[in-house]
C-alpha positions in Angstrom: -0.9 43.5 94.9 -3.1 46.5 95.7 -6.2 44.3 96.0 -4.3 41.9 98.3 -3.3 44.8 100.6 -6.9 46.0 100.8 -8.1 42.5 101.7 -5.3 42.3 104.3 -6.3 45.5 105.9 -9.9 44.2 106.0 -8.7 41.1 107.8 -6.8 43.1 110.4 -9.9 45.3 111.0 -12.1 42.2 111.5 -9.7 40.7 114.0 -9.3 44.0 115.9 -13.1 44.4 116.7 -13.6 43.9 120.4 -16.0 41.1 121.2 -16.8 38.6 123.9 -16.0 35.2 122.3 -17.1 31.8 123.6 -14.1 29.4 123.9 -14.7 25.8 122.8 -11.3 24.5 123.7 -8.1 25.7 125.3 -4.7 24.0 125.1 -1.7 25.1 127.1 1.8 23.9 126.1 5.4 25.0 126.5 9.0 24.0 127.0 12.0 24.5 129.2 15.3 24.0 127.4 18.5 24.1 129.5 21.7 24.2 127.4 25.4 24.2 128.1 27.5 25.9 125.4 31.3 25.5 125.0 32.8 27.3 122.1 36.5 27.7 121.3 38.4 29.7 118.7 35.5 31.1 116.8 37.9 33.8 115.8 40.2 31.1 114.4 43.0 32.1 116.8 43.1 35.8 116.1 43.2 36.7 119.8 46.7 37.5 121.0 45.9 36.6 124.5 45.4 32.9 123.7 42.4 30.9 122.6 39.0 32.7 122.6 36.8 30.4 124.9 33.2 30.7 125.8 31.5 28.6 128.5 28.0 29.3 129.7 24.5 27.9 130.5 21.3 29.3 128.9 17.7 28.6 129.6 15.0 29.1 127.0 11.4 29.0 128.3 8.3 29.1 126.2 4.6 29.1 127.1 1.8 28.8 124.5 -1.9 29.1 124.7 -4.1 27.8 121.8 -7.8 28.6 121.9 -10.5 27.4 119.6 -13.2 30.0 119.6 -15.6 28.5 117.0 -15.3 25.8 114.5 -13.3 28.0 112.1 -11.7 30.6 114.4 -8.7 30.0 116.6 -6.2 32.2 118.4 -2.6 31.5 119.5 -0.5 33.4 122.1 3.1 32.4 122.9 5.5 33.9 125.4 9.3 33.3 125.6 12.2 34.1 127.9 15.8 33.5 126.9 18.6 34.1 129.4 22.1 33.0 130.3 23.0 32.0 133.8 24.6 35.1 135.3 27.3 35.0 137.9 27.2 38.7 138.8 25.9 38.6 142.3 22.4 37.7 141.3 21.9 40.9 139.3 20.5 39.9 135.9 20.4 42.4 133.1 17.1 43.6 131.6 17.4 41.2 128.7 17.5 38.3 131.1 14.2 39.1 132.8 12.2 40.1 129.7 9.2 38.0 128.8 8.5 38.7 125.1 5.6 38.1 122.9 6.8 35.3 120.6 3.5 34.3 119.0 0.2 36.3 118.7 -2.0 35.4 115.7 -5.5 34.6 114.7 -6.5 31.8 112.2 -9.7 32.3 110.2 -10.7 29.2 108.3 -13.1 29.2 105.3 -12.9 33.0 105.4 -15.2 34.5 102.7 -15.3 31.1 101.0 -14.3 27.6 101.9 -10.8 27.2 100.3 -9.4 30.3 102.0 -7.6 30.4 105.4 -6.3 33.7 106.8 -3.6 33.9 109.4 -2.9 37.4 110.9 -0.3 38.3 113.5 3.1 37.2 114.8 3.6 33.7 113.6 5.8 30.9 112.3 5.9 29.8 108.6 8.3 28.2 106.2 8.5 27.4 102.4 10.1 24.4 100.8 13.4 23.6 102.5 13.8 27.1 103.9 16.4 28.1 101.3 14.7 31.4 100.6 12.1 32.4 103.3 11.4 31.0 106.7 10.1 32.9 109.8 13.0 31.3 111.8 15.8 32.8 109.7 18.1 33.2 112.7 21.1 34.8 111.0 19.0 37.6 109.7 16.2 38.2 112.2 18.0 37.8 115.5 15.8 39.7 118.1 17.4 42.7 119.9 15.5 42.0 123.1 16.8 38.4 123.7 19.6 38.0 126.2 21.2 35.5 123.7 22.1 38.3 121.3 25.1 39.0 123.5 26.2 35.4 123.9 24.9 33.0 121.2 22.3 34.8 119.0 22.4 32.0 116.4 20.7 29.7 118.9 17.8 31.9 119.7 14.2 30.5 119.4 12.7 34.0 119.3 12.4 34.1 115.5 8.8 34.6 114.5 7.6 37.3 112.0 4.7 39.7 112.0 2.8 38.7 108.9 -0.5 38.2 107.1 -0.9 35.0 105.2 -3.8 34.0 102.8 -3.8 30.3 102.1 -6.0 28.9 99.3 -6.3 25.1 99.4 -7.4 23.8 96.0 -6.2 20.2 96.6 -3.8 19.1 95.0 -2.9 22.8 94.4 -2.1 25.1 97.3 -1.5 28.9 96.8 -0.3 31.1 99.6 0.1 34.9 99.7 2.4 36.5 102.2 2.9 40.0 103.6 5.4 40.4 106.4 6.4 43.7 108.1 10.2 43.2 108.7 10.8 46.6 110.1 8.3 49.5 110.4 11.0 52.0 111.5 9.2 55.4 111.9 6.0 54.8 113.8 5.1 58.4 114.5 3.4 60.7 112.1 5.8 61.9 109.4 5.6 64.0 106.2 6.3 61.0 104.1 6.7 57.6 105.8 9.2 55.9 103.4 11.5 54.0 105.7 9.8 50.6 106.1 11.1 47.2 105.2 8.4 44.9 103.8 8.4 41.4 102.4 5.8 40.1 99.9 5.4 36.7 98.5 3.4 34.1 96.6 4.1 30.4 97.0 2.4 27.7 95.0 2.6 23.9 95.6 1.2 21.2 93.4 1.1 17.5 94.1 1.0 15.6 90.8 -0.3 12.4 92.4 1.8 10.1 90.3 3.8 7.0 91.3 6.8 9.1 92.1 4.9 11.3 94.6 6.1 14.3 92.6 5.7 17.7 94.2 6.4 21.0 92.3 6.7 24.3 94.1 7.0 27.7 92.4 7.4 31.0 94.3 8.1 34.7 94.0 9.3 36.9 96.9 9.8 40.6 96.8 11.7 42.5 99.6 11.4 46.3 99.7 13.8 48.0 102.1 13.3 51.8 102.2 15.6 52.4 105.0 18.2 54.0 102.6 15.5 56.3 101.2 14.2 57.6 104.5 11.4 60.0 105.1 12.7 62.7 102.8 10.3 65.4 101.6 10.6 65.8 97.9 12.9 63.7 95.5 14.2 60.5 97.0 17.7 60.6 98.3 18.6 57.2 97.0 16.9 54.2 95.4 15.0 51.7 97.5 16.9 48.4 98.1 14.8 45.8 96.3 15.2 42.1 95.9 13.0 40.1 93.5 13.4 36.3 93.9 11.5 33.9 91.7 12.3 30.2 92.0 11.1 26.6 91.5 11.6 23.4 93.5 10.7 19.8 92.7 10.7 16.6 94.8 10.4 13.0 93.6 10.7 9.5 95.1 12.5 7.5 92.4 13.2 4.4 94.4 12.0 2.9 97.7 13.3 5.2 100.4 15.1 7.5 97.9 13.9 11.1 97.7 15.5 13.6 95.3 15.0 17.4 95.4 16.2 20.2 93.2 15.7 23.9 93.6 16.8 27.0 91.6 16.2 30.7 92.4 17.3 34.0 90.8 17.6 37.5 92.3 17.2 40.7 90.5 16.4 44.3 91.7 18.5 47.1 93.0 21.3 47.1 95.6 21.2 50.5 97.4 24.7 50.9 98.7 24.2 54.5 99.8 22.0 57.6 99.4 23.9 58.7 96.3 22.1 57.8 93.2 25.3 56.9 91.4 26.1 54.2 93.9 23.2 51.9 93.0 23.8 48.5 91.4 21.6 46.0 89.6 21.2 42.7 91.3 22.0 39.5 89.3 22.5 36.6 91.6 21.6 32.9 91.6 21.1 30.0 94.1 20.7 26.3 93.5 20.3 23.3 95.7 20.2 19.5 95.2 19.2 17.1 98.0 19.4 13.2 98.0 17.9 11.6 101.0 18.0 7.8 101.2 16.3 5.8 103.9 18.0 2.5 103.2 15.4 -0.2 102.7 15.4 -3.3 104.9 15.5 -5.6 101.9 19.1 -4.7 101.0 20.5 -4.6 104.5 21.5 -7.3 107.1 18.9 -7.5 109.8 21.3 -6.0 112.5 21.9 -2.9 110.3 18.3 -2.6 109.2 17.2 -2.3 112.9 19.3 0.8 113.2 17.1 2.5 110.5 20.1 4.1 108.6 19.5 7.3 106.6 22.1 8.8 104.2 21.9 12.3 103.0 23.8 14.4 100.4 23.1 18.1 99.9 24.8 20.5 97.5 24.1 24.2 97.9 25.3 27.0 95.6 24.8 30.7 96.3 26.6 33.2 94.0 29.1 35.8 95.2 30.7 39.1 94.2 34.4 39.6 93.8 34.2 42.7 96.1 30.9 43.3 97.9 32.1 46.8 98.9 32.8 47.9 95.3 30.2 50.2 93.8 29.8 52.7 91.0 32.4 55.5 91.4 34.7 53.4 93.6 38.4 53.4 92.6 38.6 49.6 93.3 35.4 48.6 91.7 35.4 45.2 90.1 31.7 44.7 89.3 30.4 48.2 89.0 27.1 47.5 87.1 25.9 44.2 88.6 25.8 43.1 92.2 26.2 39.3 91.9 26.3 38.3 95.6 23.3 36.2 96.7 21.3 37.9 99.5 20.4 35.2 102.1 17.0 36.8 102.8 15.4 34.7 105.5 16.9 31.3 105.0 17.0 28.7 107.9 19.5 26.0 107.0 22.5 24.5 108.7 21.1 25.0 112.2 23.5 24.1 115.0 26.6 24.1 112.8 29.7 26.3 113.3 29.8 27.4 109.7 26.1 28.6 109.9 26.9 30.7 112.9 30.0 32.3 111.3 29.2 32.7 107.6 26.3 34.2 105.7 24.7 32.0 103.1 26.3 33.8 100.2 29.3 33.4 97.9 29.5 29.7 98.7 29.6 26.1 97.4 28.6 23.8 100.2 28.8 20.0 100.0 27.2 18.2 103.0 27.2 14.4 103.6 25.6 12.8 106.6 24.6 9.3 108.0 22.0 8.9 110.7 21.4 5.7 112.7 19.5 4.5 115.8 22.0 2.3 117.6 19.6 1.7 120.4 15.9 2.3 121.1 15.2 6.0 121.8 18.8 7.0 120.7 19.5 8.7 117.4 23.1 9.5 116.2 24.1 11.5 113.2 27.6 12.1 111.8 28.0 15.0 109.2 30.7 16.4 107.0 30.5 19.8 105.4 32.9 21.2 102.8 32.8 25.0 101.9 34.3 26.8 99.0 33.9 30.4 97.9 32.2 31.1 94.6 34.3 34.2 94.0 37.7 34.0 95.6 39.1 36.7 97.8 40.7 39.3 95.5 44.3 40.0 96.5 44.1 43.4 94.9 41.9 44.9 97.6 44.1 43.7 100.5 43.8 40.8 103.0 41.6 42.6 105.6 39.1 44.4 103.3 37.0 41.3 102.6 35.9 40.2 106.1 33.7 37.1 106.0 33.0 36.2 109.6 30.0 37.0 111.8 30.3 37.2 115.6 27.6 35.1 117.3 28.3 36.9 120.6 27.4 40.4 119.4 24.9 42.2 117.3 27.7 43.1 114.8 27.4 42.0 111.2 30.1 41.0 108.7 32.4 43.9 109.6 32.0 44.1 113.3 33.9 42.9 116.4 37.1 40.9 116.0 36.1 39.9 112.4 37.5 43.1 111.0 41.0 41.9 111.9 40.8 38.5 110.2 43.7 38.2 107.7 42.7 36.5 104.4 44.8 35.0 101.6 44.1 36.6 98.2 43.4 34.3 95.3 42.2 31.4 97.4 38.7 29.9 97.5 38.8 26.9 99.9 37.0 28.1 103.1 37.3 24.9 105.1 35.4 21.8 106.3 33.4 20.9 109.4 32.6 17.6 111.1 29.7 17.3 113.5 28.4 14.5 115.7 24.9 14.7 117.2 23.2 12.3 119.5 19.7 12.7 121.0 18.1 10.5 123.7 14.4 10.5 124.1 14.2 9.8 127.8 10.4 10.0 127.6 8.1 11.4 124.9 8.3 14.7 126.8 11.9 14.8 127.8 14.9 14.8 125.4 18.6 15.1 126.0 21.1 16.0 123.2 24.8 16.4 122.5 26.2 18.3 119.5 30.0 18.2 119.0 31.6 20.1 116.1 35.0 21.2 114.7 35.6 23.5 111.8 39.0 23.5 110.2 39.8 26.7 108.2 41.0 26.3 104.6 43.5 28.1 102.4 41.4 31.4 102.5 42.8 32.0 106.1 46.4 32.8 106.7 48.5 31.0 109.3 48.1 33.8 111.8 44.4 33.0 112.2 43.8 29.5 110.9 43.2 27.6 114.1 40.3 25.1 114.2 37.0 26.3 115.8 35.2 23.8 118.1 31.9 23.6 119.9 30.1 21.4 122.4 26.4 22.0 123.0 24.6 19.8 125.6 20.9 20.4 126.4 17.9 18.9 128.1 14.5 19.9 126.8 11.2 19.3 128.6 8.0 19.7 126.6 4.6 20.0 128.3 
């Protein structure tokens, strides 16, 4: 790892040297996405003044410049503005008018020797099905300078990461090394700069080249969060929060149009609950996912149905939980004092656009998802989905009905215990979280213009008591222009 860091520093130094570069090719692109959002009862009826309703328009604008400097060197710069339509006498807040640096990276191909590509800067990346790490992990990396943080932060597009990636292409084997600076915290000179949050990773993908188009992926990611340790001089106040995540994923096509995927990952390390050394726990969590995607072949369908290009999907996702995430060593109500068994969602990017994804973290869950997608007309795609959610570890009645808050609030920067979520009343001993039904339709007006509608309803299950068990609904309508 030390050699990798030294090489990474060298790459940064090379890209930072001022020079006058000749540009072979420049491409300018971007998008303007106007969206209407209607959300109702995202607090499941907790409000005593009636239904909690949200109606607003947002505009998300991006502008990107890609420049090819030489045959093996290119640079990308992307700007973004996200704002909601204000009705306050034309006086937008600072967040509405900010134009932020969304992308800023350099790509060096055949660096040092031909199989290696180096990408340095603020960039997008993803691994596998984005169950573990994705630069667009919106529930975990919501930007603080986007105006959507205060209205619908789960829909933000401002989700890149500052990273260094070394990609080695040994076809059919690909090896990628990742270093991402999640949070630098202290930037000024300090006696001991020990408060950063860093992500390291290695991801390998191998294509077997057999008749099943088998692809095997193995990875290891390590997250070091030193925020709890701080810049203390002398002995550390508390242990560093660490997450070690090895995993493997496989994909095969066993029949015409049928793709099966399976993935398993494990988390170890240390859960730093506070600065007190006695309040540290060892991590022991697991995640698994199975995906079956079937593009029904024309040979088994009537012609009228085959023309609609039906695609069926089933996805099962498991992420382990802990009986009481707040119980630690020395706590009077501790249930799992030695091991912290709740899965940390890290930087996943799954379930985009659903209600359950905006409200719940990807932890302590069994999720069954079934969907059917068809094209009833040319340029129109419709998808109907059903999602059922159950808790891995049921809500313990012994700790009370309000001590195990589960909900996020997509209209604030608050986490699991902030906003109205702290008042949600839960039923001890229950595990059925609820189910969601979504209907999505997109219309490709032209190859550059697309309109879309997303309608969803989430019905709370037995985990929620009758005082806050109303269905949550949403309607998202947008028109996106790409240039």
